[in-house]
All heavy atoms as a GROMACS GRO file, in nm:
protein
  527
    1MET      N    1   1.768  -2.553  -6.036
    1MET     CA    2   1.794  -2.468  -5.921
    1MET      C    3   1.794  -2.555  -5.796
    1MET      O    4   1.705  -2.635  -5.774
    1MET     CB    5   1.687  -2.361  -5.914
    1MET     CG    6   1.708  -2.266  -5.804
    1MET     SD    7   1.593  -2.130  -5.828
    1MET     CE    8   1.624  -2.043  -5.687
    2THR      N    9   1.892  -2.534  -5.710
    2THR     CA   10   1.902  -2.613  -5.588
    2THR      C   11   1.838  -2.538  -5.473
    2THR      O   12   1.833  -2.415  -5.471
    2THR     CB   13   2.049  -2.644  -5.554
    2THR    OG1   14   2.114  -2.521  -5.534
    2THR    CG2   15   2.114  -2.724  -5.664
    3HIS      N   16   1.790  -2.614  -5.381
    3HIS     CA   17   1.728  -2.556  -5.260
    3HIS      C   18   1.838  -2.502  -5.170
    3HIS      O   19   1.943  -2.565  -5.155
    3HIS     CB   20   1.647  -2.664  -5.188
    3HIS     CG   21   1.556  -2.609  -5.084
    3HIS    ND1   22   1.598  -2.587  -4.958
    3HIS    CD2   23   1.427  -2.569  -5.089
    3HIS    CE1   24   1.499  -2.537  -4.887
    3HIS    NE2   25   1.393  -2.526  -4.965
    4PRO      N   26   1.819  -2.382  -5.106
    4PRO     CA   27   1.926  -2.324  -5.023
    4PRO      C   28   1.968  -2.414  -4.908
    4PRO      O   29   2.083  -2.415  -4.868
    4PRO     CB   30   1.868  -2.193  -4.971
    4PRO     CG   31   1.752  -2.163  -5.058
    4PRO     CD   32   1.707  -2.292  -5.119
    5ALA      N   33   1.874  -2.490  -4.852
    5ALA     CA   34   1.909  -2.575  -4.740
    5ALA      C   35   2.000  -2.689  -4.783
    5ALA      O   36   2.083  -2.737  -4.706
    5ALA     CB   37   1.783  -2.630  -4.674
    6SER      N   38   1.988  -2.733  -4.906
    6SER     CA   39   2.073  -2.842  -4.951
    6SER      C   40   2.214  -2.794  -4.979
    6SER      O   41   2.306  -2.873  -4.990
    6SER     CB   42   2.013  -2.908  -5.076
    6SER     OG   43   2.010  -2.815  -5.182
    7ALA      N   44   2.232  -2.664  -4.991
    7ALA     CA   45   2.364  -2.609  -5.017
    7ALA      C   46   2.448  -2.601  -4.890
    7ALA      O   47   2.570  -2.585  -4.898
    7ALA     CB   48   2.352  -2.472  -5.079
    8LEU      N   49   2.384  -2.613  -4.774
    8LEU     CA   50   2.459  -2.605  -4.649
    8LEU      C   51   2.537  -2.733  -4.627
    8LEU      O   52   2.486  -2.843  -4.650
    8LEU     CB   53   2.364  -2.583  -4.531
    8LEU     CG   54   2.287  -2.452  -4.530
    8LEU    CD1   55   2.188  -2.450  -4.415
    8LEU    CD2   56   2.384  -2.336  -4.518
    9PRO      N   57   2.659  -2.722  -4.580
    9PRO     CA   58   2.736  -2.844  -4.554
    9PRO      C   59   2.684  -2.912  -4.427
    9PRO      O   60   2.630  -2.848  -4.337
    9PRO     CB   61   2.879  -2.793  -4.535
    9PRO     CG   62   2.862  -2.652  -4.492
    9PRO     CD   63   2.737  -2.602  -4.558
   10ALA      N   64   2.696  -3.041  -4.422
   10ALA     CA   65   2.656  -3.116  -4.303
   10ALA      C   66   2.750  -3.081  -4.189
   10ALA      O   67   2.870  -3.059  -4.211
   10ALA     CB   68   2.661  -3.265  -4.332
   11PRO      N   69   2.697  -3.073  -4.065
   11PRO     CA   70   2.786  -3.041  -3.952
   11PRO      C   71   2.887  -3.154  -3.933
   11PRO      O   72   2.857  -3.270  -3.958
   11PRO     CB   73   2.691  -3.030  -3.834
   11PRO     CG   74   2.566  -3.096  -3.875
   11PRO     CD   75   2.560  -3.092  -4.024
   12PRO      N   76   3.006  -3.120  -3.892
   12PRO     CA   77   3.107  -3.224  -3.872
   12PRO      C   78   3.064  -3.322  -3.765
   12PRO      O   79   2.997  -3.287  -3.668
   12PRO     CB   80   3.232  -3.146  -3.829
   12PRO     CG   81   3.199  -3.003  -3.839
   12PRO     CD   82   3.054  -2.988  -3.864
   13ARG      N   83   3.102  -3.445  -3.786
   13ARG     CA   84   3.064  -3.551  -3.693
   13ARG      C   85   3.124  -3.526  -3.554
   13ARG      O   86   3.062  -3.555  -3.452
   13ARG     CB   87   3.109  -3.684  -3.748
   13ARG     CG   88   3.062  -3.799  -3.669
   13ARG     CD   89   3.102  -3.929  -3.735
   13ARG     NE   90   3.044  -4.037  -3.660
   13ARG     CZ   91   2.998  -4.146  -3.714
   13ARG    NH1   92   3.003  -4.162  -3.843
   13ARG    NH2   93   2.947  -4.239  -3.639
   14ALA      N   94   3.241  -3.469  -3.548
   14ALA     CA   95   3.305  -3.441  -3.419
   14ALA      C   96   3.226  -3.339  -3.339
   14ALA      O   97   3.216  -3.349  -3.216
   14ALA     CB   98   3.448  -3.391  -3.441
   15ALA      N   99   3.166  -3.240  -3.408
   15ALA     CA  100   3.085  -3.140  -3.337
   15ALA      C  101   2.960  -3.204  -3.279
   15ALA      O  102   2.919  -3.172  -3.166
   15ALA     CB  103   3.048  -3.026  -3.432
   16LEU      N  104   2.900  -3.295  -3.353
   16LEU     CA  105   2.781  -3.364  -3.301
   16LEU      C  106   2.817  -3.450  -3.181
   16LEU      O  107   2.745  -3.451  -3.080
   16LEU     CB  108   2.718  -3.450  -3.411
   16LEU     CG  109   2.649  -3.374  -3.523
   16LEU    CD1  110   2.601  -3.472  -3.630
   16LEU    CD2  111   2.533  -3.294  -3.470
   17LEU      N  112   2.927  -3.522  -3.189
   17LEU     CA  113   2.968  -3.605  -3.076
   17LEU      C  114   3.008  -3.520  -2.956
   17LEU      O  115   2.978  -3.556  -2.841
   17LEU     CB  116   3.084  -3.696  -3.118
   17LEU     CG  117   3.048  -3.809  -3.213
   17LEU    CD1  118   3.173  -3.885  -3.255
   17LEU    CD2  119   2.947  -3.902  -3.151
   18GLY      N  120   3.074  -3.408  -2.981
   18GLY     CA  121   3.112  -3.320  -2.870
   18GLY      C  122   2.990  -3.260  -2.801
   18GLY      O  123   2.985  -3.253  -2.678
   19GLY      N  124   2.892  -3.219  -2.880
   19GLY     CA  125   2.769  -3.164  -2.821
   19GLY      C  126   2.693  -3.269  -2.743
   19GLY      O  127   2.643  -3.244  -2.633
   20GLY      N  128   2.686  -3.389  -2.800
   20GLY     CA  129   2.618  -3.498  -2.728
   20GLY      C  130   2.691  -3.536  -2.601
   20GLY      O  131   2.630  -3.566  -2.498
   21GLY      N  132   2.824  -3.534  -2.607
   21GLY     CA  133   2.903  -3.564  -2.488
   21GLY      C  134   2.883  -3.459  -2.379
   21GLY      O  135   2.875  -3.492  -2.260
   22ALA      N  136   2.872  -3.334  -2.419
   22ALA     CA  137   2.850  -3.227  -2.321
   22ALA      C  138   2.714  -3.244  -2.254
   22ALA      O  139   2.701  -3.228  -2.132
   22ALA     CB  140   2.860  -3.090  -2.388
   23VAL      N  141   2.614  -3.279  -2.333
   23VAL     CA  142   2.480  -3.301  -2.276
   23VAL      C  143   2.483  -3.419  -2.181
   23VAL      O  144   2.423  -3.416  -2.073
   23VAL     CB  145   2.376  -3.321  -2.389
   23VAL    CG1  146   2.245  -3.369  -2.335
   23VAL    CG2  147   2.360  -3.192  -2.468
   24LEU      N  148   2.553  -3.525  -2.219
   24LEU     CA  149   2.564  -3.643  -2.133
   24LEU      C  150   2.634  -3.608  -2.002
   24LEU      O  151   2.590  -3.650  -1.895
   24LEU     CB  152   2.639  -3.753  -2.207
   24LEU     CG  153   2.661  -3.883  -2.130
   24LEU    CD1  154   2.527  -3.947  -2.095
   24LEU    CD2  155   2.746  -3.978  -2.209
   25LEU      N  156   2.742  -3.531  -2.008
   25LEU     CA  157   2.812  -3.492  -1.886
   25LEU      C  158   2.724  -3.406  -1.796
   25LEU      O  159   2.725  -3.421  -1.673
   25LEU     CB  160   2.942  -3.420  -1.920
   25LEU     CG  161   3.054  -3.507  -1.974
   25LEU    CD1  162   3.173  -3.421  -2.012
   25LEU    CD2  163   3.094  -3.612  -1.872
   26LEU      N  164   2.649  -3.315  -1.853
   26LEU     CA  165   2.559  -3.233  -1.772
   26LEU      C  166   2.451  -3.318  -1.707
   26LEU      O  167   2.414  -3.296  -1.590
   26LEU     CB  168   2.496  -3.123  -1.858
   26LEU     CG  169   2.589  -3.010  -1.900
   26LEU    CD1  170   2.518  -2.917  -1.998
   26LEU    CD2  171   2.634  -2.933  -1.778
   27ALA      N  172   2.399  -3.415  -1.780
   27ALA     CA  173   2.296  -3.503  -1.724
   27ALA      C  174   2.354  -3.586  -1.611
   27ALA      O  175   2.289  -3.604  -1.507
   27ALA     CB  176   2.238  -3.593  -1.834
   28LEU      N  177   2.476  -3.636  -1.627
   28LEU     CA  178   2.537  -3.714  -1.520
   28LEU      C  179   2.566  -3.628  -1.397
   28LEU      O  180   2.550  -3.673  -1.284
   28LEU     CB  181   2.665  -3.780  -1.571
   28LEU     CG  182   2.645  -3.897  -1.668
   28LEU    CD1  183   2.779  -3.944  -1.723
   28LEU    CD2  184   2.570  -4.009  -1.602
   29ALA      N  185   2.608  -3.506  -1.418
   29ALA     CA  186   2.634  -3.416  -1.305
   29ALA      C  187   2.505  -3.386  -1.230
   29ALA      O  188   2.502  -3.381  -1.107
   29ALA     CB  189   2.697  -3.286  -1.355
   30TRP      N  190   2.397  -3.370  -1.304
   30TRP     CA  191   2.267  -3.344  -1.239
   30TRP      C  192   2.222  -3.466  -1.162
   30TRP      O  193   2.175  -3.456  -1.049
   30TRP     CB  194   2.163  -3.307  -1.345
   30TRP     CG  195   2.029  -3.282  -1.288
   30TRP    CD1  196   1.987  -3.172  -1.220
   30TRP    CD2  197   1.916  -3.370  -1.292
   30TRP    NE1  198   1.856  -3.186  -1.183
   30TRP    CE2  199   1.810  -3.307  -1.226
   30TRP    CE3  200   1.897  -3.496  -1.346
   30TRP    CZ2  201   1.686  -3.367  -1.212
   30TRP    CZ3  202   1.772  -3.555  -1.332
   30TRP    CH2  203   1.670  -3.490  -1.266
   31LEU      N  204   2.237  -3.584  -1.219
   31LEU     CA  205   2.198  -3.707  -1.149
   31LEU      C  206   2.286  -3.732  -1.027
   31LEU      O  207   2.238  -3.787  -0.928
   31LEU     CB  208   2.204  -3.825  -1.245
   31LEU     CG  209   2.094  -3.831  -1.349
   31LEU    CD1  210   2.121  -3.944  -1.448
   31LEU    CD2  211   1.959  -3.848  -1.285
   32ALA      N  212   2.411  -3.694  -1.031
   32ALA     CA  213   2.500  -3.714  -0.917
   32ALA      C  214   2.456  -3.628  -0.799
   32ALA      O  215   2.478  -3.662  -0.684
   32ALA     CB  216   2.643  -3.682  -0.955
   33GLY      N  217   2.391  -3.517  -0.825
   33GLY     CA  218   2.344  -3.430  -0.718
   33GLY      C  219   2.220  -3.481  -0.649
   33GLY      O  220   2.183  -3.432  -0.543
   34ILE      N  221   2.156  -3.583  -0.703
   34ILE     CA  222   2.032  -3.634  -0.644
   34ILE      C  223   2.060  -3.700  -0.508
   34ILE      O  224   1.981  -3.689  -0.416
   34ILE     CB  225   1.963  -3.731  -0.741
   34ILE    CG1  226   1.908  -3.654  -0.860
   34ILE    CG2  227   1.852  -3.809  -0.673
   34ILE    CD1  228   1.844  -3.739  -0.966
   35GLY      N  229   2.173  -3.765  -0.492
   35GLY     CA  230   2.202  -3.837  -0.369
   35GLY      C  231   2.248  -3.749  -0.255
   35GLY      O  232   2.274  -3.798  -0.147
   36ARG      N  233   2.258  -3.621  -0.276
   36ARG     CA  234   2.306  -3.532  -0.170
   36ARG      C  235   2.202  -3.518  -0.059
   36ARG      O  236   2.083  -3.538  -0.081
   36ARG     CB  237   2.337  -3.394  -0.226
   36ARG     CG  238   2.452  -3.395  -0.321
   36ARG     CD  239   2.483  -3.257  -0.369
   36ARG     NE  240   2.584  -3.264  -0.474
   36ARG     CZ  241   2.606  -3.170  -0.560
   36ARG    NH1  242   2.536  -3.060  -0.556
   36ARG    NH2  243   2.698  -3.184  -0.651
   37ALA      N  244   2.250  -3.482   0.056
   37ALA     CA  245   2.160  -3.462   0.171
   37ALA      C  246   2.074  -3.338   0.145
   37ALA      O  247   2.119  -3.242   0.085
   37ALA     CB  248   2.242  -3.442   0.298
   38PRO      N  249   1.950  -3.343   0.192
   38PRO     CA  250   1.864  -3.226   0.172
   38PRO      C  251   1.914  -3.108   0.254
   38PRO      O  252   1.984  -3.126   0.354
   38PRO     CB  253   1.727  -3.273   0.222
   38PRO     CG  254   1.756  -3.387   0.312
   38PRO     CD  255   1.882  -3.450   0.262
   39PRO      N  256   1.880  -2.988   0.212
   39PRO     CA  257   1.924  -2.871   0.290
   39PRO      C  258   1.860  -2.870   0.428
   39PRO      O  259   1.753  -2.929   0.448
   39PRO     CB  260   1.876  -2.753   0.205
   39PRO     CG  261   1.767  -2.807   0.121
   39PRO     CD  262   1.798  -2.952   0.098
   40PRO      N  263   1.924  -2.804   0.524
   40PRO     CA  264   1.866  -2.801   0.659
   40PRO      C  265   1.733  -2.726   0.661
   40PRO      O  266   1.707  -2.639   0.578
   40PRO     CB  267   1.972  -2.727   0.742
   40PRO     CG  268   2.053  -2.652   0.642
   40PRO     CD  269   2.048  -2.730   0.514
   41ASP      N  270   1.650  -2.764   0.756
   41ASP     CA  271   1.518  -2.703   0.769
   41ASP      C  272   1.534  -2.560   0.821
   41ASP      O  273   1.590  -2.539   0.928
   41ASP     CB  274   1.432  -2.785   0.867
   41ASP     CG  275   1.291  -2.734   0.878
   41ASP    OD1  276   1.248  -2.658   0.788
   41ASP    OD2  277   1.222  -2.770   0.975
   42PRO      N  278   1.485  -2.460   0.747
   42PRO     CA  279   1.502  -2.322   0.794
   42PRO      C  280   1.419  -2.291   0.918
   42PRO      O  281   1.449  -2.198   0.990
   42PRO     CB  282   1.456  -2.237   0.675
   42PRO     CG  283   1.370  -2.327   0.594
   42PRO     CD  284   1.420  -2.466   0.618
   43LEU      N  285   1.317  -2.370   0.944
   43LEU     CA  286   1.234  -2.344   1.063
   43LEU      C  287   1.290  -2.408   1.189
   43LEU      O  288   1.237  -2.385   1.298
   43LEU     CB  289   1.092  -2.394   1.038
   43LEU     CG  290   1.016  -2.323   0.926
   43LEU    CD1  291   0.877  -2.382   0.910
   43LEU    CD2  292   1.006  -2.175   0.953
   44ALA      N  293   1.394  -2.489   1.176
   44ALA     CA  294   1.450  -2.556   1.293
   44ALA      C  295   1.503  -2.455   1.394
   44ALA      O  296   1.495  -2.477   1.515
   44ALA     CB  297   1.560  -2.652   1.251
   45ALA      N  298   1.556  -2.343   1.350
   45ALA     CA  299   1.609  -2.242   1.443
   45ALA      C  300   1.497  -2.161   1.506
   45ALA      O  301   1.516  -2.099   1.610
   45ALA     CB  302   1.705  -2.149   1.369
   46VAL      N  303   1.379  -2.161   1.446
   46VAL     CA  304   1.269  -2.081   1.496
   46VAL      C  305   1.199  -2.150   1.613
   46VAL      O  306   1.152  -2.085   1.706
   46VAL     CB  307   1.169  -2.052   1.382
   46VAL    CG1  308   1.046  -1.982   1.432
   46VAL    CG2  309   1.236  -1.971   1.273
   47GLU      N  310   1.194  -2.282   1.610
   47GLU     CA  311   1.119  -2.356   1.712
   47GLU      C  312   1.168  -2.330   1.854
   47GLU      O  313   1.084  -2.306   1.943
   47GLU     CB  314   1.121  -2.505   1.679
   47GLU     CG  315   1.040  -2.537   1.554
   47GLU     CD  316   1.052  -2.681   1.511
   47GLU    OE1  317   1.123  -2.758   1.577
   47GLU    OE2  318   0.988  -2.716   1.410
   48PRO      N  319   1.298  -2.331   1.885
   48PRO     CA  320   1.339  -2.301   2.023
   48PRO      C  321   1.304  -2.158   2.066
   48PRO      O  322   1.266  -2.134   2.180
   48PRO     CB  323   1.490  -2.323   2.023
   48PRO     CG  324   1.522  -2.399   1.900
   48PRO     CD  325   1.411  -2.374   1.804
   49ARG      N  326   1.319  -2.064   1.973
   49ARG     CA  327   1.286  -1.925   2.006
   49ARG      C  328   1.137  -1.911   2.033
   49ARG      O  329   1.095  -1.837   2.123
   49ARG     CB  330   1.330  -1.833   1.893
   49ARG     CG  331   1.481  -1.830   1.876
   49ARG     CD  332   1.524  -1.747   1.759
   49ARG     NE  333   1.488  -1.608   1.782
   49ARG     CZ  334   1.489  -1.516   1.687
   49ARG    NH1  335   1.522  -1.547   1.565
   49ARG    NH2  336   1.455  -1.391   1.715
   50LEU      N  337   1.055  -1.979   1.954
   50LEU     CA  338   0.911  -1.973   1.974
   50LEU      C  339   0.874  -2.035   2.108
   50LEU      O  340   0.789  -1.981   2.180
   50LEU     CB  341   0.840  -2.045   1.860
   50LEU     CG  342   0.689  -2.043   1.862
   50LEU    CD1  343   0.636  -1.900   1.860
   50LEU    CD2  344   0.632  -2.120   1.745
   51ALA      N  345   0.936  -2.146   2.143
   51ALA     CA  346   0.908  -2.209   2.272
   51ALA      C  347   0.946  -2.117   2.387
   51ALA      O  348   0.875  -2.109   2.488
   51ALA     CB  349   0.983  -2.342   2.281
   52ALA      N  350   1.058  -2.044   2.374
   52ALA     CA  351   1.099  -1.951   2.480
   52ALA      C  352   1.000  -1.836   2.492
   52ALA      O  353   0.968  -1.791   2.603
   52ALA     CB  354   1.239  -1.898   2.451
   53LEU      N  355   0.950  -1.788   2.380
   53LEU     CA  356   0.851  -1.680   2.386
   53LEU      C  357   0.719  -1.728   2.447
   53LEU      O  358   0.654  -1.654   2.522
   53LEU     CB  359   0.825  -1.625   2.245
   53LEU     CG  360   0.935  -1.538   2.186
   53LEU    CD1  361   0.903  -1.505   2.041
   53LEU    CD2  362   0.950  -1.411   2.267
   54GLU      N  363   0.681  -1.850   2.416
   54GLU     CA  364   0.557  -1.903   2.472
   54GLU      C  365   0.569  -1.927   2.622
   54GLU      O  366   0.470  -1.921   2.694
   54GLU     CB  367   0.519  -2.032   2.401
   54GLU     CG  368   0.471  -2.010   2.259
   54GLU     CD  369   0.446  -2.140   2.184
   54GLU    OE1  370   0.492  -2.247   2.231
   54GLU    OE2  371   0.380  -2.134   2.080
   55ALA      N  372   0.690  -1.954   2.671
   55ALA     CA  373   0.709  -1.980   2.813
   55ALA      C  374   0.712  -1.852   2.896
   55ALA      O  375   0.694  -1.856   3.018
   55ALA     CB  376   0.840  -2.057   2.833
   56ARG      N  377   0.737  -1.737   2.830
   56ARG     CA  378   0.741  -1.611   2.904
   56ARG      C  379   0.603  -1.574   2.958
   56ARG      O  380   0.501  -1.602   2.895
   56ARG     CB  381   0.787  -1.497   2.813
   56ARG     CG  382   0.934  -1.490   2.798
   56ARG     CD  383   0.988  -1.373   2.723
   56ARG     NE  384   0.895  -1.268   2.682
   56ARG     CZ  385   0.926  -1.171   2.599
   56ARG    NH1  386   1.046  -1.166   2.547
   56ARG    NH2  387   0.840  -1.079   2.567
   57ALA      N  388   0.603  -1.511   3.075
   57ALA     CA  389   0.478  -1.464   3.134
   57ALA      C  390   0.432  -1.339   3.061
   57ALA      O  391   0.513  -1.255   3.020
   57ALA     CB  392   0.499  -1.434   3.282
   58LEU      N  393   0.303  -1.328   3.045
   58LEU     CA  394   0.247  -1.210   2.979
   58LEU      C  395   0.247  -1.092   3.076
   58LEU      O  396   0.226  -1.108   3.196
   58LEU     CB  397   0.104  -1.238   2.932
   58LEU     CG  398   0.090  -1.342   2.822
   58LEU    CD1  399  -0.056  -1.368   2.792
   58LEU    CD2  400   0.162  -1.298   2.697
   59PRO      N  401   0.268  -0.972   3.027
   59PRO     CA  402   0.266  -0.856   3.116
   59PRO      C  403   0.123  -0.829   3.166
   59PRO      O  404   0.025  -0.863   3.101
   59PRO     CB  405   0.316  -0.742   3.026
   59PRO     CG  406   0.290  -0.787   2.887
   59PRO     CD  407   0.297  -0.936   2.889
   60ASP      N  408   0.116  -0.767   3.282
   60ASP     CA  409  -0.013  -0.733   3.341
   60ASP      C  410  -0.065  -0.606   3.274
   60ASP      O  411  -0.005  -0.499   3.285
   60ASP     CB  412   0.002  -0.712   3.492
   60ASP     CG  413  -0.133  -0.690   3.559
   60ASP    OD1  414  -0.236  -0.727   3.500
   60ASP    OD2  415  -0.133  -0.635   3.671
   61VAL      N  416  -0.177  -0.617   3.203
   61VAL     CA  417  -0.233  -0.504   3.132
   61VAL      C  418  -0.348  -0.439   3.207
   61VAL      O  419  -0.407  -0.342   3.160
   61VAL     CB  420  -0.279  -0.545   2.990
   61VAL    CG1  421  -0.160  -0.586   2.905
   61VAL    CG2  422  -0.383  -0.654   2.996
   62ALA      N  423  -0.380  -0.489   3.326
   62ALA     CA  424  -0.493  -0.436   3.402
   62ALA      C  425  -0.476  -0.287   3.434
   62ALA      O  426  -0.574  -0.211   3.420
   62ALA     CB  427  -0.515  -0.517   3.528
   63PRO      N  428  -0.358  -0.239   3.474
   63PRO     CA  429  -0.346  -0.096   3.501
   63PRO      C  430  -0.371  -0.010   3.376
   63PRO      O  431  -0.435   0.096   3.383
   63PRO     CB  432  -0.203  -0.078   3.551
   63PRO     CG  433  -0.162  -0.212   3.599
   63PRO     CD  434  -0.237  -0.310   3.516
   64ALA      N  435  -0.325  -0.054   3.262
   64ALA     CA  436  -0.346   0.023   3.140
   64ALA      C  437  -0.493   0.024   3.102
   64ALA      O  438  -0.546   0.126   3.055
   64ALA     CB  439  -0.263  -0.036   3.026
   65VAL      N  440  -0.562  -0.088   3.123
   65VAL     CA  441  -0.706  -0.094   3.093
   65VAL      C  442  -0.782  -0.002   3.187
   65VAL      O  443  -0.875   0.069   3.145
   65VAL     CB  444  -0.756  -0.240   3.102
   65VAL    CG1  445  -0.908  -0.246   3.093
   65VAL    CG2  446  -0.692  -0.326   2.995
   66ALA      N  447  -0.742   0.001   3.315
   66ALA     CA  448  -0.809   0.088   3.412
   66ALA      C  449  -0.789   0.235   3.373
   66ALA      O  450  -0.885   0.315   3.381
   66ALA     CB  451  -0.755   0.062   3.552
   67ARG      N  452  -0.668   0.272   3.330
   67ARG     CA  453  -0.645   0.411   3.288
   67ARG      C  454  -0.726   0.446   3.164
   67ARG      O  455  -0.782   0.556   3.153
   67ARG     CB  456  -0.497   0.433   3.261
   67ARG     CG  457  -0.411   0.442   3.387
   67ARG     CD  458  -0.271   0.495   3.356
   67ARG     NE  459  -0.202   0.419   3.252
   67ARG     CZ  460  -0.125   0.313   3.274
   67ARG    NH1  461  -0.106   0.271   3.398
   67ARG    NH2  462  -0.065   0.251   3.174
   68ALA      N  463  -0.736   0.352   3.071
   68ALA     CA  464  -0.814   0.378   2.949
   68ALA      C  465  -0.962   0.393   2.981
   68ALA      O  466  -1.031   0.479   2.925
   68ALA     CB  467  -0.792   0.265   2.848
   69ASP      N  468  -1.013   0.309   3.072
   69ASP     CA  469  -1.153   0.320   3.112
   69ASP      C  470  -1.180   0.453   3.184
   69ASP      O  471  -1.283   0.517   3.160
   69ASP     CB  472  -1.190   0.205   3.204
   69ASP     CG  473  -1.204   0.072   3.131
   69ASP    OD1  474  -1.221   0.074   3.006
   69ASP    OD2  475  -1.198  -0.034   3.197
   70ALA      N  476  -1.085   0.497   3.268
   70ALA     CA  477  -1.102   0.624   3.337
   70ALA      C  478  -1.099   0.741   3.238
   70ALA      O  479  -1.180   0.835   3.247
   70ALA     CB  480  -0.993   0.643   3.441
   71ALA      N  481  -1.012   0.735   3.138
   71ALA     CA  482  -1.006   0.841   3.038
   71ALA      C  483  -1.132   0.841   2.954
   71ALA      O  484  -1.184   0.949   2.918
   71ALA     CB  485  -0.883   0.821   2.950
   72LEU      N  486  -1.186   0.725   2.922
   72LEU     CA  487  -1.308   0.716   2.845
   72LEU      C  488  -1.427   0.772   2.923
   72LEU      O  489  -1.511   0.845   2.870
   72LEU     CB  490  -1.334   0.572   2.803
   72LEU     CG  491  -1.454   0.544   2.714
   72LEU    CD1  492  -1.440   0.620   2.582
   72LEU    CD2  493  -1.470   0.397   2.688
   73ALA      N  494  -1.431   0.741   3.053
   73ALA     CA  495  -1.539   0.793   3.136
   73ALA      C  496  -1.530   0.945   3.150
   73ALA      O  497  -1.631   1.016   3.145
   73ALA     CB  498  -1.535   0.727   3.274
   74ALA      N  499  -1.407   0.996   3.164
   74ALA     CA  500  -1.388   1.140   3.176
   74ALA      C  501  -1.426   1.210   3.046
   74ALA      O  502  -1.486   1.318   3.047
   74ALA     CB  503  -1.243   1.172   3.213
   75ALA      N  504  -1.398   1.148   2.934
   75ALA     CA  505  -1.433   1.208   2.804
   75ALA      C  506  -1.582   1.204   2.783
   75ALA      O  507  -1.641   1.296   2.724
   75ALA     CB  508  -1.362   1.133   2.692
   76ALA      N  509  -1.649   1.102   2.834
   76ALA     CA  510  -1.794   1.091   2.818
   76ALA      C  511  -1.864   1.196   2.904
   76ALA      O  512  -1.970   1.248   2.866
   76ALA     CB  513  -1.842   0.951   2.855
   77GLU      N  514  -1.809   1.230   3.022
   77GLU     CA  515  -1.870   1.331   3.109
   77GLU      C  516  -1.848   1.471   3.056
   77GLU      O  517  -1.927   1.561   3.084
   77GLU     CB  518  -1.811   1.319   3.250
   77GLU     CG  519  -1.852   1.195   3.326
   77GLU     CD  520  -1.786   1.186   3.461
   77GLU    OE1  521  -1.715   1.280   3.501
   77GLU    OE2  522  -1.802   1.082   3.526
   78ALA      N  523  -1.744   1.491   2.979
   78ALA     CA  524  -1.713   1.626   2.931
   78ALA      C  525  -1.801   1.669   2.816
   78ALA      O  526  -1.884   1.616   2.764
   78ALA     CB  527  -1.569   1.632   2.886
   0.00000   0.00000   0.00000
């Protein structure tokens, strides 16, 4: 009795070479991409906007604080 695996025909040599060639081409394509320039920094556009926001003057919150303190005092008296 023969083993089932021995009954299988050997793969054609051309298929092995074609598969190996495809792997080689994919590896070369991947290696060719290594020399490319890195992608642009996504935070580069944020820095000028952040600097502009930091340069803006803060709004005066003293009137709102005074109104809140007056409302709190009125609520405490009630």
